[in-house]
Phi, psi and omega in degrees: 000139182284167171303319184293317181293323182293332185259011178266086182245048184279162178294149174058222184272000179302318181300315175294323184292318184291322175301315177299306181299318177297316176298318178295322176300314177301316178294320183293319180298314177302329180273002178082013179270067186299318183295315177300312180301316180300312180304314187290317177301318177298322176294324176299315181298311182300321178297317181298318184288336181290330178277339174054020182266149176298333177301332186274001178300321177298318181292318179294320178300315180299320176294311179294329174295318180289326175293320175305308182298313182297312181297322177300314179301326185272351179082022177271075185306310180300317179293317181301313181293328177296322180285328174299312180295320180296322180294316180292323182293335177270002178116359180285152177281117180298325179295315181293321181293319177302332180289344181294000000 
């Protein structure tokens, strides 16, 4: 089980929904379905923000990191930098992100 799945302790079915969406987004990205992956990662972030619990910061960081990677791969520098900043503001290491 990933760190993201371990940290999805949202009320009710939101945890399961976010975990499924996150996993599907990673799969879509791996399969080259970048636009679908972007949409799914955005949904994960929205679910985490609805719960507003600090526990979900890890999941939100992971989603922003993945959005940073997807947008970089697509050459969307502005969007990539926005997700980079959001991930860092939530506690991600800027140095580690730059290594991607």
